[in-house]
Structures are given as structure tokens and as C-alpha cells.
N, C-alpha and C positions, 0 to 999 in steps of 0.2 A: 096523065096530068102531073105536072111538076108543081111542088109546093115548097115554100120556104121553111126551113128547119129553125125552130126557136128553142133555145136552151131552157126556157121556162116551162116547156112542155113537160119535162120530167117533174118539176116542182108541182105543177098542177095535177099531174097523174098520181103522184105519191100522196098529195094532200087529199085528193078525192078517194083514193083507196083507204086511207086512214080515217077519213070522215065516215065512210060506210061502216068500217069495222068498229070504231069507237061509239058511234051512235047506236049500233046494235047492242054492243056490250053495255052501254050506259042504260038502255031501256031494260035489259035483263037484270043488271046489277042494282038498278034503283028499286026493283021489287024485292030483291033479296038482301042487299047490303045498305040501302038507303043513300047515305052521303057519298060513298064511293061511286055509286052509279050516276049520281048527279054530276060529279066531277068528270067522269068519263064522257057523259053526254055533252057537257059543256065543251070539252076538248074536241069532240067529234064535230060539234056545230062550228067551232072556230076553224077547224080544218076544212069544212065545207065552204065557209066564207072565203078562205084563202084560195081554194080551188076555183070558185066562181070568179073571183077578182082576177086571178091569173089568166083564165081562159077568156074572160070578156075583154081584157086589155089586149091579148094576142089577136083576138078577132078584130078589134077596133084598129089596131096597128096594121094588120093585113089588109083591111078594107081601105084604109087611108093610102097605103102604098099602091094598091091595085088601081085606085082612081088616079093617082099621080102618073102612072105609066102610060103616057100618051104617044110617045115616039117609038118608031119601029125602024130597026136597022140590022145590019149583019155585023157581028163582032167576031174576033178571032180568039180561039181558045189558047190560053197560055199554059194552063195546067188544070188537070181534072183529077183530084185525089179521091178515088172511090173508096168507100168503106164497105166492101162486099160482105164482111162478117156481121154487120149490124143490119137488121131488117126491122122496119116499122110497117107492119102489114105486108104489102107486096113491094115496098119501096126501100131504098137504101140511101144513106146520106152521101153527098158528093160535095167536096169543097172545090168550087169552080172559080178559076181566075181567068178573066177575059180582058182583051184590049178593047176599050170602048170609050169613045168621046175623048181621045187624047190621053188616056190614062189606063192603069191596070186596076181592076176592081175585083174583089173576091166576095163570094157569097156561098153559104152552105145551103144546099137544096136537097129535098127528098125526091128522088127520081125512080121510075120503074126500072127493073133489072135489064130490060132490053136496050136502054140508052147507055152508050159507052163512048163518051167524048174523048178525043185524042188531041194532043198539043198540035197547034197549027191548023186545026179544022175550023171552018167557018160555022157559026151558029146564029140563027135568027133570034133577036131579042127585042123585047119591049122594055123601055126604060123611062124614067122621069128625066126630062131635059135639064132641070135644075139640080138633080141628084143622080148622076149616072151609076152610083153604087146601088141604087134601087132598080136593078135589072132582073128580068126573068126570061129565060129561054122560051121561045114559042115552040111548042111540041107539035 
């Protein structure tokens, strides 16, 4: 399965990790140091809120884009810049540029390691007719 890479993923991930850390520290420190623990707990709750907002907005945007992709066609790959050294689970980021609907559109995607697009290669895509930049290769 191919998914869209969002830069805010890192912000949400870091905020979630910090939330878990500071909420735990806040609970422990509130019993031993009082005010310091409450400050750490408040910071942890704030980080949890940031993480929830970032992830919920990303989900809403992804759902909106998925609903808009109603057209299906074949596009031609102009460039596929693989980032083989970066892995997120069993996927890696690819900056894919395609000729689609009379223009060139670029999108960063997370793809499994067995997918290796080459320039000039045709690729089946679903896209939004009013926004061709909202494309996703059909795997």
C-alpha cells in the first residue's frame, strides 16, 4: 500500500513521545516535589493535545483527498527520487514527479521497498479531476 508522506508526522510523533514522558514525570514529581511536578504534567498534557490535533488534521486531510480521487488514468514518470536510507516501517519516501493532465506534478509518497519507478515508465494513478496534484499511484 502506498501512502502520502506528511511532514507534520514528525511533529506529531515527537509531541506524542514528549507527552508520554512528561506526563509520567509530572505524576512522579508531583508526589515528591509538588509544583515542579504539576508544571511537568501540564507540559505533558499540552504536548498530548498538540499530538492529537496534528494526527487528527492529517487523517481528515487524507480522507478528504481520498474521496476526491475519482479519476483513473495512466501517467508517465518524469522523476522518482528514492530515499533508500530512510525507512518508516517497511516503507521509504519517494519524491515522485509525473506528467499528468497536461502538467508535471510532484508528491512525496511512502512506498514499499519492492517498488522502484524509473523515468519514462507508465504508472496507473487515481487523481482528483479539479486538482491533478492530488494523485496517488494505484499499486
